[in-house]
C-alpha angles and dihedrals in degrees: 000000000000088000098055102019114195095329118138107242104166112114095359130112120243090247091054099042098039110016092175090068098067090046088062095053100255094121089054088056089056090050089051092052090049094049098043097035087222126128121245124217119186126180128203094351113177114237125185110214119196116219122200092223098044131080094207127047118253114244112221131173118223138185107218133199119186108183120181115229110218135190125223089277091058092250119144110244097172145331127255108218124195125176123182117195106225097169094120091048091048091051091049091050091050091051090050090051092052091045091052091052091046092050093049091047093049093049091052091049093049092050091049091048093048091049093051095044096045091048094050093043093053091050093052098049124088101208141024096253095053091044091054091048094048094047091047092050093050094046088052089051090052090049092049091050091051091049090052091052094045098048091075095262095286092135096043114117122243089217109092096216092050091048093051094046091049093049092048098035096115094048093045091051094044104040103022094198096104122104122197119188139154143113122288104282131174122213130201119266089240092058095049101084099039091046091050090049091051092052090045089052093047090049092050092049090049090053094046101038112355146056096325092057090080130038091236094061123102137192126206123191117188135160144180138182120234130212091269092061092253118141116219114201121188123198110187128181121196124190096025113175094216117015095170114122115256115266090226127029112229136190092286092058090050090050092053094046098043103031095096098034092114087092118047090213091064117093136179121196121183118191133186116205141150092278093052141262121334130184124192117195122193110196133179108241124241114270 
């Protein structure tokens, strides 16, 4: 009933009961079935449904069957019409598609991070035993960080400094050229997980392409809260090997840009300049 709502359909034409339907070409489809005597099957067709109590039309997705009803002389006497609202299924499929892309992206990032960290760790150790111990410790740290991100954020700290240090723990321990400083600041529970994912993404990009790719690179993370209870976080990379913006924005860029979009006051701005990559995050403070 989500398609028609509480409209009275009995004894009325489609054009009279639902005038928005002919405007979208569906009546023409019926005419085509009548004229050609051939059935029509349509999958996932978008249909805009107008509601009396809504300013904007409701977008639904429908599987249609238009089957001509013929007599024994092969004349069309009517058309059997069936429409199945698959909007919820379509939404679920879209979410699965996004989840698949996110999973593939995260796996690639983890492998790139493991490769960079293991390589640097092996170079910095003097003997086999210490190298094995250091690599094992850092792999465990990576595993712990992934568990934190995947548990829905329940173990993420509300303190901004603790959250940043937890998200960047592996990089701080491995590279050592990362500074984190700012006043004690609490963040909302809702912002915890997306903010941790953003820092994790920035860290991974720095390892793969940015300041952490070379020993001369540095990263500085600072923040402050203004009089309007807005938190301003600055991520600055210096000594980036390639600070040119990517030719094509991938899933990671979308994650950084949209992660905090649940509040219209939140903003994320990523810049690429001669000094390196910088990211400025504007975040509504916890109440």
